[in-house]
C-alpha positions as CSV (number, residue, x, y, z in Angstrom):
1,M,-36.5,30.5,2.7
2,R,-34.7,26.8,2.9
3,S,-35.6,24.0,0.8
4,A,-37.0,21.0,1.7
5,S,-33.8,19.6,2.1
6,P,-32.5,17.8,5.2
7,S,-30.9,20.9,7.6
8,V,-28.1,18.5,8.5
9,V,-26.5,16.4,5.9
10,T,-23.9,13.2,6.5
11,V,-20.7,11.9,5.4
12,S,-18.7,8.8,6.4
13,L,-15.1,10.2,6.2
14,M,-14.0,6.7,7.0
15,R,-15.4,5.2,4.1
16,V,-14.0,8.5,2.1
17,A,-10.6,7.4,3.5
18,T,-11.0,3.4,2.1
19,V,-13.0,3.9,-0.9
20,S,-12.0,7.2,-3.0
21,N,-8.5,6.6,-4.7
22,A,-7.1,9.5,-2.7
23,G,-7.8,7.6,0.6
24,K,-6.6,4.3,-1.2
25,R,-3.5,6.1,-2.5
26,A,-2.8,7.2,1.3
27,N,-3.6,3.8,2.8
28,Q,-1.1,2.5,0.2
29,K,1.9,5.0,1.4
30,L,1.1,4.1,4.8
31,E,1.0,0.3,4.5
32,T,4.4,0.8,2.5
33,L,6.0,2.7,5.4
34,K,5.0,0.1,7.7
35,Q,6.8,-2.7,5.6
36,E,9.9,-0.5,5.1
37,R,10.1,0.0,9.0
38,G,8.9,-3.6,9.8
39,R,12.0,-4.8,7.6
40,D,14.5,-2.3,9.3
41,L,13.3,-3.6,12.9
42,L,13.1,-7.5,11.8
43,A,16.5,-6.7,10.8
44,K,17.8,-5.2,14.2
45,Q,15.8,-7.9,16.2
46,R,17.6,-10.7,14.4
47,A,20.8,-9.0,14.9
48,L,19.8,-8.8,18.4
49,E,18.9,-12.2,18.9
50,D,22.4,-13.4,17.2
51,V,24.1,-12.0,19.9
52,V,22.0,-13.0,22.8
53,R,22.4,-16.7,21.5
54,Q,26.1,-16.1,21.2
55,L,26.0,-14.9,24.3
56,A,24.1,-17.8,25.7
57,K,27.1,-20.2,24.5
58,A,29.8,-17.7,25.7
59,D,30.7,-19.7,28.8
60,A,34.1,-20.8,27.1
61,L,35.0,-17.5,25.9
62,P,37.5,-15.2,27.5
63,Q,35.8,-12.5,29.7
64,A,36.9,-9.7,27.1
65,D,35.0,-11.8,24.7
66,R,31.8,-12.0,26.9
67,D,32.1,-8.5,28.3
68,R,31.8,-7.4,24.3
69,L,29.1,-9.8,23.5
70,T,27.3,-7.8,26.7
71,Q,28.0,-4.6,25.7
72,D,26.8,-5.3,22.1
73,Q,23.4,-6.8,23.7
74,N,23.0,-3.5,25.4
75,R,23.9,-1.4,22.6
76,L,21.5,-3.6,19.9
77,R,18.7,-3.6,22.4
78,G,19.0,0.4,23.2
79,E,19.0,0.8,19.2
80,L,16.0,-1.7,18.6
81,Q,13.8,0.8,21.0
82,Q,15.3,3.8,19.4
83,L,14.4,2.4,16.0
84,T,11.1,1.1,17.0
85,A,10.2,4.7,18.7
86,Q,11.3,6.3,15.5
87,A,9.3,4.2,13.1
88,N,6.1,4.7,15.4
89,S,6.9,8.6,15.3
90,D,7.3,8.5,11.6
91,F,4.2,6.3,11.0
92,Q,2.1,8.9,12.9
93,A,3.3,11.7,11.6
94,T,2.6,10.3,8.0
95,Q,-0.7,9.2,8.8
96,L,-1.4,12.8,10.0
97,R,-0.2,14.4,7.4
98,L,-1.7,12.2,4.5
99,N,-5.2,12.5,6.9
100,S,-4.7,16.3,6.7
101,E,-4.3,16.3,2.9
102,L,-7.3,14.1,2.2
103,R,-9.3,16.6,4.5
104,G,-8.2,19.6,2.6
105,Q,-9.8,18.3,-0.5
106,V,-12.7,17.0,1.0
107,A,-13.3,20.1,3.1
108,P,-14.3,22.2,-0.3
109,I,-16.6,19.3,-1.4
110,L,-18.5,19.4,1.9
111,A,-18.8,23.1,1.5
112,D,-20.1,22.7,-2.1
113,I,-22.6,20.4,-0.9
114,A,-23.8,22.2,2.3
115,K,-24.2,25.1,0.5
116,R,-26.2,23.7,-2.8
117,S,-28.2,21.6,-0.1
118,G,-28.9,24.6,2.3
119,V,-27.6,23.0,5.2
120,D,-25.5,24.5,7.9
121,V,-23.8,21.1,9.3
122,V,-22.3,18.1,8.0
123,L,-21.6,15.4,10.5
124,N,-19.2,12.3,10.6
125,L,-21.8,9.4,10.0
126,D,-18.8,7.3,11.6
127,N,-19.4,9.1,15.0
128,I,-23.2,9.3,15.1
129,A,-25.9,6.7,16.2
130,W,-28.4,7.1,13.7
131,A,-29.1,9.7,10.6
132,A,-32.3,9.9,8.4
133,P,-32.2,8.3,5.0
134,G,-31.1,10.6,2.6
135,T,-28.8,12.4,4.7
136,D,-25.6,10.5,3.9
137,T,-23.5,12.0,1.0
138,T,-20.7,10.0,1.1
139,D,-21.4,8.6,-2.1
140,E,-21.2,12.0,-3.9
141,V,-18.2,13.0,-1.8
142,I,-16.4,10.0,-3.0
143,Q,-17.2,10.3,-6.6
144,R,-16.2,13.9,-6.6
145,L,-13.0,13.4,-4.7
146,N,-12.0,10.7,-7.6
147,A,-12.9,13.2,-10.4
148,L,-10.2,15.4,-9.1
149,P,-7.0,15.6,-11.0
150,Q,-4.2,13.8,-9.2
């Protein structure tokens, strides 16, 4: 026979990802990656802008030099596009990996809470409109996640 506990419990996975130590570490890794890729993109963007400026003032240059600058501009524009796509891909892949790692740490905690509470379903509070008071287990999940060895 089931206890008087709720048949469903909820957890805010967003809060877990932003408040827990593991979530903070993951977010810091993403921010570091974003900054690193941003510096690379900014350097490439500045190089392209420099060539564009040179090309704008190239009327007095021989045709061969103007052609070289045009080729440089096209090459740098392509490199910038490729670097942007790679940075986006790297960020998304890292974000997916870190989210998967966090879910892997949270899943056994949620399974234990569900078993202990006698519930069959744990819902993500971030995606539901309302839940009865007392069903939110987010604080316990964060505490237990923070207690795990790092």
